C-alpha positions in Angstrom: 21.5 -49.5 9.8 18.1 -48.3 8.5 15.4 -50.5 7.7 13.1 -49.3 4.9 9.5 -50.6 4.6 6.3 -49.6 2.9 3.6 -47.9 4.6 1.1 -50.8 5.1 -1.2 -48.9 7.5 -1.2 -45.9 5.0 -0.3 -43.5 8.0 2.6 -41.8 6.3 0.9 -41.6 3.0 -1.9 -39.8 4.8 0.6 -37.2 6.1 2.0 -36.7 2.7 -1.5 -36.1 1.1 -2.5 -33.9 3.8 0.5 -31.7 3.6 0.0 -31.0 -0.4 -3.7 -30.7 0.1 -3.4 -27.9 2.9 -0.7 -26.3 0.7 -3.2 -26.0 -2.1 -6.5 -25.5 -0.4 -5.5 -22.7 2.2 -4.7 -20.0 -0.3 -7.4 -21.3 -2.7 -10.0 -20.8 0.1 -8.7 -17.5 1.3 -8.9 -16.2 -2.3 -12.4 -17.5 -2.5 -13.7 -15.8 0.7 -14.4 -12.0 0.6 -13.5 -10.5 4.0 -14.7 -7.0 3.0 -18.3 -6.9 2.6 -19.3 -5.1 -0.9 -21.2 -1.8 -0.3 -24.7 -2.1 -0.7 -25.5 0.5 -3.4 -29.2 1.8 -3.6 -31.1 1.1 -6.4 -34.4 2.0 -8.3 -37.3 1.3 -6.0 -40.0 0.8 -8.8 -41.8 -2.7 -8.6 -40.1 -3.8 -11.8 -36.7 -3.0 -10.7 -37.3 -4.6 -7.3 -38.7 -7.8 -8.8 -35.6 -7.9 -11.2 -33.2 -7.6 -8.4 -34.9 -10.5 -6.7 -34.6 -12.7 -9.7 -30.9 -11.8 -10.2 -30.2 -12.6 -6.6 -31.9 -16.0 -6.9 -29.9 -16.9 -10.1 -26.6 -15.7 -8.7 -26.9 -17.1 -5.1 -29.8 -19.7 -5.3 -32.1 -20.3 -2.5 -32.0 -22.2 0.9 -33.5 -25.5 -0.8 -31.5 -25.0 -4.2 -28.2 -23.4 -3.2 -26.1 -22.2 -6.2 -22.9 -24.1 -6.0 -20.0 -23.1 -8.3 -17.1 -25.2 -9.4 -14.7 -23.4 -7.0 -17.1 -24.1 -4.1 -17.4 -27.7 -5.0 -13.6 -28.2 -5.1 -13.2 -26.2 -1.7 -15.8 -28.6 0.0 -14.5 -31.7 -1.6 -10.8 -30.9 -0.6 -11.5 -30.0 2.9 -13.6 -33.1 3.4 -10.8 -35.1 2.3 -8.5 -33.1 4.7 -11.0 -33.9 7.4 -11.0 -37.7 6.7 -7.0 -37.9 6.7 -6.8 -35.9 10.0 -9.2 -38.4 11.5 -7.3 -41.3 10.2 -3.9 -39.8 11.5 -5.4 -39.0 14.9 -6.9 -42.6 15.3 -3.7 -44.3 14.2 -1.2 -45.7 16.9 2.2 -44.1 17.0 4.9 -46.8 16.4 8.0 -44.6 16.8 7.8 -43.8 20.7 10.8 -43.1 22.8 11.8 -45.7 25.4 10.9 -44.4 29.0 11.2 -46.8 31.7 9.8 -44.5 34.3 6.7 -44.2 32.2 6.4 -47.9 32.0 6.7 -48.5 35.6 4.6 -45.5 36.4 6.9 -44.0 38.7 8.6 -40.6 39.2 11.8 -39.7 37.6 13.2 -38.6 41.0 12.5 -41.9 42.6 15.4 -43.6 44.4 16.7 -47.1 43.7 15.3 -48.2 46.8 11.9 -46.9 45.8 12.2 -48.3 42.5 12.7 -51.8 43.8 9.9 -51.4 46.3 7.6 -50.4 43.4 8.8 -53.3 41.1 8.1 -55.8 43.6 4.4 -54.6 44.0 4.1 -54.7 40.2 5.6 -58.1 39.9 3.0 -59.5 42.4 0.4 -57.9 40.3 1.4 -58.7 36.8 3.4 -62.1 37.2 1.9 -64.6 34.7 1.6 -67.2 37.4 -0.6 -64.9 39.5 -2.6 -63.1 36.8 -6.3 -64.4 36.2 -7.0 -64.0 32.6 -10.0 -61.9 31.6 -12.3 -62.2 28.8 -10.4 -60.3 26.3 -6.8 -61.0 27.6 -4.4 -63.7 26.5 -1.3 -65.3 28.2 1.0 -64.0 25.7 -0.1 -60.3 26.3 0.4 -60.9 29.9 3.8 -62.2 29.5 4.7 -59.5 27.3 3.6 -56.9 29.9 5.7 -58.6 32.5 8.9 -58.9 30.1 8.4 -55.1 29.6 8.3 -54.3 33.2 11.2 -56.5 34.0 13.3 -54.7 31.3 12.3 -51.3 32.4 13.2 -52.3 36.0 16.8 -53.6 35.0 17.4 -50.5 32.8 17.0 -48.3 36.1 19.0 -50.8 38.4 21.4 -52.8 36.2 24.6 -50.6 35.4 25.1 -52.2 32.0 21.5 -51.9 30.9 21.1 -48.6 32.3 24.2 -47.5 30.2 22.6 -48.9 27.0 19.5 -46.9 27.7 21.4 -43.7 28.4 23.7 -44.0 25.2 21.0 -45.6 22.8 17.7 -44.7 24.3 16.9 -48.4 24.6 17.9 -51.2 27.3 19.0 -53.7 24.6 21.5 -51.2 23.2 21.7 -49.9 19.5 18.6 -50.5 17.5 17.6 -50.5 13.8 16.2 -47.3 12.4 12.8 -48.1 10.8 12.1 -45.8 7.8 8.8 -45.8 6.4 8.0 -45.0 2.6 4.7 -42.9 2.1 3.4 -45.5 -0.2 0.8 -48.2 0.3 2.4 -51.6 -0.1 -0.2 -52.6 -2.8 1.2 -50.1 -5.1 4.5 -52.0 -5.5 3.1 -55.5 -5.5 4.0 -57.3 -8.7 0.5 -58.2 -9.3 -0.7 -54.6 -9.5 2.2 -53.4 -11.7 0.1 -53.2 -14.8 -2.7 -51.3 -13.2 -0.3 -48.8 -11.5 1.6 -48.3 -14.8 -1.7 -47.7 -16.7 -2.9 -45.2 -14.2 0.6 -43.3 -14.5 0.2 -43.3 -18.2 -3.3 -42.1 -18.2 -2.4 -39.2 -15.8 1.0 -37.9 -17.1 0.5 -39.1 -20.7 -3.1 -38.3 -21.4 -4.7 -36.0 -18.7 -2.0 -33.6 -18.0 -1.1 -32.9 -21.8 -4.7 -32.7 -22.5 -5.3 -30.0 -19.7 -2.3 -28.0 -20.7 -3.2 -28.2 -24.4 -6.8 -27.1 -23.7 -5.5 -24.2 -21.8 -2.9 -23.2 -24.3 -5.0 -23.5 -27.4 -7.9 -21.9 -25.5 -5.8 -18.8 -24.8 -4.8 -18.6 -28.4 -8.3 -18.6 -29.5 -9.0 -15.4 -27.3 -8.0 -11.9 -28.0 -7.0 -9.7 -25.1 -10.4 -8.5 -25.0 -11.8 -11.8 -24.0 -13.6 -12.7 -27.5 -12.9 -15.5 -29.9 -10.4 -14.6 -32.6 -12.9 -15.2 -35.4 -15.5 -12.9 -33.7 -12.9 -10.1 -33.8 -11.9 -11.0 -37.4 -15.8 -10.6 -38.2 -16.0 -7.2 -36.6 -12.8 -6.1 -38.4 -14.3 -7.3 -41.7 -17.9 -6.1 -41.2 -17.4 -2.5 -39.8 -16.8 0.4 -42.1 -16.6 4.1 -41.6 -20.1 4.6 -42.4 -21.3 1.6 -40.3 -24.7 2.6 -38.4 -26.7 1.1 -35.8 -28.0 -1.9 -38.0 -24.5 -2.6 -39.1 -23.2 -2.9 -35.6 -26.1 -5.0 -34.6 -25.7 -7.4 -37.5 -22.0 -7.7 -36.7 -22.9 -8.5 -32.8 -25.3 -11.2 -34.2 -22.5 -12.9 -36.3 -20.1 -13.2 -33.4 -22.6 -15.3 -31.2 -21.7 -18.5 -33.4 -18.4 -18.7 -31.7 -18.9 -17.2 -28.4 -21.8 -19.5 -27.3 -21.7 -23.3 -27.0 -24.1 -25.2 -29.4 -27.4 -25.6 -28.1 -29.2 -29.0 -28.4 -32.1 -29.2 -30.6 -35.2 -30.1 -28.6 -38.6 -29.1 -27.7 -37.7 -25.4 -27.4 -37.4 -25.1 -31.1 -41.0 -24.7 -31.5 -41.2 -21.7 -29.0 -38.1 -20.2 -31.0 -40.3 -20.4 -34.3 -43.2 -18.5 -32.4 -40.8 -16.0 -31.3 -39.6 -15.3 -34.7 -43.0 -15.0 -36.0 -43.7 -12.4 -33.4 -40.4 -10.5 -34.2 -41.5 -10.6 -37.9 -44.9 -9.2 -37.4 -43.3 -6.2 -35.4 -40.5 -5.4 -37.5 -41.8 -6.6 -40.7 -39.4 -6.4 -43.7 -36.7 -4.9 -41.5 -36.3 -8.3 -39.9 -35.2 -9.9 -43.2 -32.7 -7.3 -43.7 -31.3 -7.6 -40.2 -30.9 -11.4 -40.6 -29.1 -10.8 -44.0 -26.7 -8.5 -42.2 -26.1 -10.9 -39.5 -25.9 -13.9 -42.0 -28.1 -15.8 -39.5 -29.5 -18.5 -42.0 -31.3 -21.4 -40.6 -29.1 -23.9 -42.8 -25.6 -22.9 -42.3 -25.7 -20.9 -39.2 -28.4 -22.3 -36.8 -26.9 -21.4 -33.6 -26.2 -17.9 -34.8 -29.8 -17.6 -35.9 -31.0 -18.9 -32.5 -29.0 -16.5 -30.6 -30.2 -13.6 -33.0 -33.7 -14.6 -32.3 -33.4 -14.5 -28.6 -31.5 -11.2 -28.8 -34.5 -9.4 -30.5 -37.1 -11.0 -28.4 -35.4 -9.4 -25.6 -35.2 -5.9 -27.6 -39.0 -6.2 -28.3 -39.7 -7.3 -24.8 -41.4 -10.5 -25.9 -42.0 -13.0 -23.0 -39.9 -16.4 -23.2 -41.6 -19.4 -21.5 -39.1 -22.0 -21.6 -36.5 -22.0 -18.6 -33.8 -23.4 -21.0 -34.5 -20.4 -23.4 -34.6 -18.0 -20.5 -31.1 -19.3 -19.3 -29.9 -19.1 -22.7 -31.2 -15.5 -23.4 -29.5 -14.3 -20.0 -26.2 -15.8 -21.1 -26.4 -14.1 -24.5 -27.2 -10.7 -23.0 -24.5 -11.0 -20.3 -22.0 -11.8 -23.1 -22.9 -8.7 -25.2 -20.9 -6.1 -23.1 -17.6 -8.0 -23.7 -18.3 -8.4 -27.5 -19.4 -4.6 -27.9 -16.3 -3.5 -26.0 -14.2 -5.6 -28.4 -16.1 -4.1 -31.4 -15.4 -0.6 -29.9 -11.7 -1.2 -29.9 -11.7 -2.0 -33.5 -13.7 0.9 -34.4 -11.4 3.2 -32.2 -8.2 1.8 -33.7 -9.3 3.2 -37.2 -10.5 6.3 -35.5 -14.2 6.0 -37.1 -16.7 8.2 -35.3 -20.1 6.9 -36.6 -19.4 3.0 -35.6 -17.9 4.2 -32.5 -21.1 6.1 -31.3 -23.3 3.5 -32.7 -21.5 0.8 -30.5 -21.8 2.8 -27.5 -25.5 3.7 -27.9 -26.2 -0.1 -28.4 -25.2 -0.7 -24.9 -28.2 1.3 -23.8 -30.7 0.2 -26.1 -29.8 -3.7 -24.9 -30.1 -2.4 -21.4 -33.5 -0.8 -21.7 -34.9 -3.3 -24.2 -35.8 -0.8 -26.8 -35.2 -1.6 -30.5 -31.7 -0.2 -31.6 -31.8 3.2 -33.6 -35.2 4.3 -32.2 -34.3 6.9 -30.0 -37.8 8.4 -30.2 -38.9 5.5 -27.9 -37.0 7.0 -25.1 -40.1 7.3 -22.9 -40.4 3.5 -23.0 -38.0 3.5 -20.3 -40.5 4.4 -17.8 -42.9 1.9 -16.2 -46.4 2.1 -17.7 -45.1 3.2 -21.1 -44.7 0.5 -23.9 -42.6 1.0 -26.9 -45.7 1.1 -29.1 -47.2 3.8 -26.9 -43.8 6.0 -26.8 -44.0 6.6 -30.4 -47.3 8.2 -30.5 -46.5 10.7 -27.7 -46.1 14.3 -28.3 -42.8 15.8 -28.2 -42.0 17.9 -25.2 -39.9 21.1 -25.3 -38.2 19.9 -21.9 -37.8 16.4 -22.3 -39.6 13.2 -23.7 -40.5 12.2 -20.2 -42.8 15.1 -19.5 -45.0 14.0 -22.2 -44.9 10.4 -20.9 -45.9 11.4 -17.4 -48.7 13.6 -18.7 -50.0 10.5 -20.6 -49.7 8.1 -17.7 -51.5 10.5 -15.3 -54.4 10.6 -17.7 -54.8 7.0 -18.9 -53.2 5.0 -15.8 -53.0 7.1 -12.7 -52.3 3.9 -10.9 -48.9 3.5 -12.5 -47.9 7.2 -12.0 -46.0 6.6 -8.6 -43.8 3.8 -10.2 -42.9 6.0 -13.2 -41.9 8.8 -10.7 -39.7 6.5 -8.7 -38.0 5.5 -12.0 -37.4 9.3 -12.7 -35.4 9.7 -9.5 -32.6 7.2 -11.0 -32.6 8.6 -14.5 -31.7 12.1 -14.7 -30.3 14.0 -17.6 -26.3 14.0 -18.2 -25.1 17.5 -19.2 -21.6 19.0 -20.1 -21.2 22.1 -18.1 -18.0 23.2 -19.7 -15.1 21.7 -21.9 -11.8 23.3 -22.2 -8.1 22.5 -23.3 -5.4 23.5 -20.8 -1.5 23.1 -20.9 0.3 23.1 -17.7 2.4 26.1 -17.2 1.7 27.7 -20.4 -1.0 30.3 -21.8 -0.7 29.2 -25.4 -1.0 25.8 -27.0 1.8 24.9 -29.5 2.3 22.1 -31.9 2.9 18.7 -30.2 2.4 19.9 -26.8 0.6 17.9 -24.2 -2.8 19.1 -23.7 -5.4 18.2 -21.1 -9.1 18.0 -22.0 -11.1 19.0 -19.0 -14.9 18.1 -19.1 -17.2 19.3 -16.3 -20.3 17.1 -16.2 -23.4 16.8 -14.1 -26.7 15.0 -13.8 -29.7 17.5 -14.0 -32.4 16.0 -11.8 -36.0 15.3 -13.3 -39.1 16.7 -11.5 -42.1 14.5 -10.8 -43.8 15.9 -14.0 -40.8 14.6 -16.1 -39.3 18.0 -16.9 -35.7 19.0 -16.1 -35.4 21.2 -13.1 -33.5 24.5 -14.1 -30.2 24.9 -12.6 -28.0 28.0 -12.5 -24.9 28.1 -14.5 -21.8 27.3 -12.3 -19.4 30.1 -11.5 -15.7 29.8 -13.0 -13.3 28.8 -10.2 -9.7 29.2 -11.4 -8.3 28.0 -8.2 -10.2 24.7 -8.5 -9.4 24.2 -12.1 -5.7 24.5 -11.6 -5.5 22.3 -8.7 -7.2 19.6 -10.7 -5.2 20.0 -13.7 -1.9 19.9 -11.6 -3.2 17.0 -9.6 -2.4 13.3 -10.5 -6.0 12.0 -10.6 -8.0 11.9 -13.7 -11.3 12.4 -11.7 -12.0 15.2 -9.2 -12.7 14.2 -5.8 -16.1 15.2 -4.6 -16.9 17.0 -1.2 -17.6 14.6 1.8 -20.8 12.8 1.6 -22.6 10.1 -0.5 -22.9 11.0 -4.0 -22.8 7.7 -5.7 -25.3 7.0 -8.4 -26.2 3.3 -7.3 -27.8 1.0 -9.6 -29.7 2.4 -12.5 -33.5 1.9 -13.6 -32.9 -1.3 -15.8 -35.8 -3.7 -15.2 -35.1 -5.8 -18.4 -31.3 -6.1 -17.8 -30.3 -9.5 -16.2 -27.7 -8.1 -13.9 -27.3 -5.2 -11.4 -26.3 -2.1 -13.7 -24.4 0.8 -12.6 -24.6 3.8 -15.1 -21.5 5.0 -16.8 -20.7 7.4 -19.8 -18.1 7.6 -22.6 -16.4 11.0 -23.3 -15.6 11.2 -27.0 -13.6 14.2 -28.5 -14.2 14.0 -32.3 -13.9 16.0 -35.4 -17.4 15.5 -37.0 -16.6 17.1 -40.4 -14.1 14.4 -41.1 -15.8 11.6 -39.3 -12.9 10.9 -37.0 -12.3 10.4 -33.4 -9.5 12.6 -32.1 -8.7 11.1 -28.8 -9.5 7.7 -27.7 -12.8 7.7 -25.7 -12.6 7.3 -21.8 -15.3 6.1 -19.5 -16.4 7.9 -16.5 -18.9 7.1 -13.7 -20.4 8.5 -10.7 -21.6 11.8 -12.1 -23.2 13.5 -9.4 -26.7 15.0 -9.4 -26.3 18.8 -9.3 -27.3 20.1 -5.9 -26.5 23.8 -5.5 -27.7 23.9 -2.1 -24.9 21.6 -1.1 -22.4 23.2 -3.1 -22.3 20.3 -5.6 -22.6 21.9 -9.3 -20.4 19.5 -11.3 -17.5 17.2 -11.4 -14.4 17.5 -13.4 -12.8 14.7 -15.6 -9.6 15.0 -17.7 -7.5 13.2 -20.3 -4.1 14.0 -21.6 -3.2 13.9 -25.3 -0.8 15.4 -27.8 -1.9 18.4 -29.8 -1.7 18.4 -33.7 1.7 19.2 -35.3 0.2 21.9 -37.5 -0.7 25.6 -36.6 -4.2 26.5 -36.8 -7.9 26.6 -35.4 -9.6 23.1 -34.8 -13.1 23.1 -34.2 -14.1 19.9 -32.6 -17.1 18.4 -30.6 -17.2 16.6 -27.1 -19.9 13.9 -26.9 -21.1 12.4 -23.6 -22.7 9.1 -24.4 -24.5 6.7 -21.8 -24.2 3.1 -21.7 -27.4 2.6 -19.8 -30.2 5.2 -20.7 -31.3 5.7 -24.3 -31.2 9.3 -25.4 -29.0 10.5 -22.4 -26.4 12.1 -24.6 -24.9 15.4 -24.4 -22.6 17.2 -26.9 -20.6 20.5 -26.9 -18.5 22.3 -29.5 -14.9 23.2 -28.5 -12.2 24.9 -30.4 -8.5 24.3 -30.0 -6.1 27.1 -31.1 -2.6 25.9 -31.9 -0.1 28.9 -32.0 3.2 29.3 -33.7 6.1 28.5 -31.0 7.2 32.2 -31.8 4.5 33.4 -29.6 6.0 31.9 -26.6 9.2 33.8 -27.4 7.3 37.1 -27.8 5.7 36.4 -24.4 9.0 35.9 -22.8 10.3 39.3 -24.2 7.7 41.2 -22.5 9.0 43.3 -19.6 8.2 42.0 -16.1 8.3 43.5 -12.7 11.0 41.5 -11.8 13.3 42.8 -14.7 16.6 44.7 -13.7 16.1 48.5 -14.0 18.4 51.0 -15.7 21.7 51.9 -13.8 22.1 55.3 -12.3 23.8 58.0 -14.1 26.6 58.7 -11.5 27.6 55.1 -11.2 30.4 53.3 -13.0 27.7 51.2 -14.8 25.8 54.3 -15.7 28.9 56.0 -17.2 29.7 52.9 -19.2 26.1 52.7 -20.3 26.2 56.2 -21.6 29.5 55.5 -23.6 27.7 52.7 -25.1 24.6 54.9 -26.1 22.2 53.2 -23.5 19.9 54.5 -21.2 20.4 55.4 -17.6 18.4 56.6 -14.6 18.7 60.4 -14.0 19.4 61.4 -10.4 16.8 63.4 -8.4 17.8 67.1 -8.4 20.2 66.7 -11.4 18.2 69.2 -13.4 18.5 71.9 -10.6 22.2 71.6 -10.2 22.7 71.6 -14.1 20.6 75.0 -14.3 22.6 76.4 -11.4 25.9 75.8 -13.3 24.5 77.2 -16.3 23.5 80.4 -14.4 26.9 80.8 -12.8 28.6 80.6 -16.0 26.4 83.4 -17.6 27.4 85.6 -14.8 31.0 85.1 -15.1 30.8 85.8 -18.7 28.9 89.2 -18.2 31.6 90.3 -15.6 34.4 89.6 -18.1 32.7 91.6 -20.9 32.4 94.5 -18.5 36.1 94.6 -17.5 36.9 94.5 -21.2 34.6 97.5 -22.2 36.2 99.4 -19.1 39.8 98.9 -20.3 39.0 100.2 -23.9 37.6 103.5 -22.5 40.7 104.2 -20.6 
């Protein structure tokens, strides 16, 4: 019969907790450890970008003295610390459930004979008999007697037939023993004096903490859209945007969303610096700042957190220094949140097929990245080191690019800053649409509602050290390359063997490593509508004719319009990193009537069956039906011979008739 008792020593409870902790910690730790080292992408080597990457590294990873510990890291460290303590506790505990082995107790071999066992027992009895043992400092008579009893019992279990039979059958010389089953709970949990505390702890865990965690997760998910923004932010975007919304409207809608996306900041000493920043913004923008505040509804009374975030956003756009570390962290959090908010806003604009707000949202990404006031594309040269936004507005316009005038100005005013600007030029380039065509697999014509591929060929034109674009030859048409790409499953053309990745862009003011990408938009400019939802591309190669790299092709499939006609559209290539790095190209899609396919199928081909020969059965039947047949070679000569022979016979007959008449 089993005897159940509670685990007073806590050993079995340690096994229980250790098992469940290991089940949780092993996959959690493996998911946190990255076995594949991320590729080290090249970046801009200018001094500003190098310093910014070092600041990003310290913020994300910390330093040796102040390491950056995430919540996941703390959970892993705490969990494995508990596992280590439990393992130590288990290893240091004594094992009570041990098999009875008389050979081990007597310290004798299992192959020993009865005579050897008796001889060995006599030696042990003389050594461990209570009457002959001299007690040591830490020994007691009870321990000595227990040792001798154990030796005697082991000896009898090997020599006495009855006791040996009990040992062989039940594993113990005394016969059947009670089975002791331990319950993996410390005894103090079930003691009557602790009932109130134990029940209270169960009530707090299962009645309070667990429902609170589940409810927070459930209602937190309900407050977020599939784009990862607050539902009230999405509702604000939906109400604020219109078909004619421009850059200021998009910026104002973005400012409204900060009220629900960011935690409420505590009022403190940093408010004085916020007021100073707002004064500087007001002096730079003038009355436009008041208009922007109205668009964002960032009033100080009802929307303090929104106004606070809006001020920090424009402090970044105007490149105003922020001294407080609290405000710096808050500004970084705001900037890193903007891509998610802008993507949600872009999806709302695309759902209505509005072109102007779609382009405005896309271009706002680049203005935020380069810290340039939104809507002022003429400040494009301010992306280079050594050119401030105030200096960029006064530069003369160059025919080749805005950077040529900037490089010329730097070489005259600050020659020492010229190498840094030239390093930045190496990471910028100029995006170009080489070609944009429509293709239908297996057809020469595009019919209504057919599936069409928009194939866009793009490349980056490198910039020379003087800021001008390096002239490149026009790529030759390669029908085989185009057909293989259209028939393939990939939406992006594979590049030749080699390293053509663009790496990190020149973005000295963005608080994260930035890899450039572009949107491809097919739109009808006349109706201000987006024809096909935009798709994003990356790793546009820098053109290098010497290496055979002239462009890279991208494609997207869509359904053609249902009406016949000629559709004049435009393809836009919009950068999310560089201001003014846009390209556009007009495209024409001709939708033909389905009858052209029937007419094309009726045209004779080389594989068509030829007419039957005249002397064949099929030829005779075709002649009877009035069809065409193939004349045999030499048929004309035979016919002429037949006709000549008939004429000779007729002439001979006439001569015979004339001779008979004369007689």
